[in-house]
C-alpha positions in Angstrom: 9.0 -80.0 -20.5 11.4 -82.4 -18.9 14.8 -80.6 -19.6 16.5 -80.3 -16.2 19.7 -78.7 -17.4 18.8 -75.2 -16.2 17.0 -76.2 -13.0 19.9 -76.5 -10.7 18.2 -74.2 -8.1 15.9 -76.2 -5.9 12.7 -74.7 -4.5 13.2 -76.4 -1.2 15.5 -74.9 1.5 16.4 -71.7 -0.3 14.7 -68.3 -0.2 12.9 -67.3 -3.4 14.5 -64.5 -5.4 11.1 -63.2 -6.7 7.5 -63.2 -5.5 4.7 -63.9 -7.9 1.6 -61.7 -7.8 -1.8 -62.1 -9.5 -2.7 -58.7 -10.7 -6.3 -57.9 -11.6 -7.2 -54.5 -13.1 -10.4 -52.8 -12.1 -12.3 -50.1 -13.8 -11.5 -46.7 -12.4 -9.7 -48.2 -9.4 -6.3 -49.4 -8.4 -5.3 -52.9 -9.5 -5.6 -55.6 -6.9 -2.3 -57.5 -6.3 -2.6 -60.9 -4.6 0.5 -62.9 -3.7 0.2 -66.3 -5.5 3.6 -67.9 -5.5 7.4 -67.5 -5.7 10.3 -67.9 -8.1 13.9 -69.0 -7.8 16.5 -67.9 -10.2 18.5 -70.6 -12.0 22.2 -70.7 -11.0 23.2 -69.8 -14.6 20.9 -66.7 -14.5 19.0 -67.7 -17.6 15.7 -68.7 -16.1 13.5 -69.3 -13.1 11.7 -72.1 -11.3 8.2 -70.9 -10.5 5.9 -72.3 -7.9 2.3 -71.0 -8.0 -0.3 -71.6 -5.3 -3.1 -70.9 -7.7 -3.7 -70.6 -11.5 -5.4 -67.3 -12.4 -8.0 -67.4 -15.1 -7.9 -63.7 -15.7 -5.6 -60.8 -15.1 -1.8 -61.3 -15.3 1.1 -62.6 -13.2 3.9 -60.2 -12.2 7.2 -61.3 -10.8 8.9 -58.9 -8.4 12.2 -59.1 -6.6 11.7 -60.5 -3.1 12.5 -58.1 -0.3 13.3 -58.5 3.3 10.2 -56.6 4.3 7.1 -58.5 5.5 4.0 -57.9 3.5 
């Protein structure tokens, strides 16, 4: 997709608004959450630029609001 009309927020130089986590469910145990990227909200509030450090083959990706706390 080459439409750049909604991608006015650059991924360089600004803090991400959301953190991407790879979530893997395990039988009878808590899910494992692994940080795998970040997302920046578009200026118009109608979308995100997402940068992933990996491409999960199973599980799911969850976007959470970025916080000031260190993980």
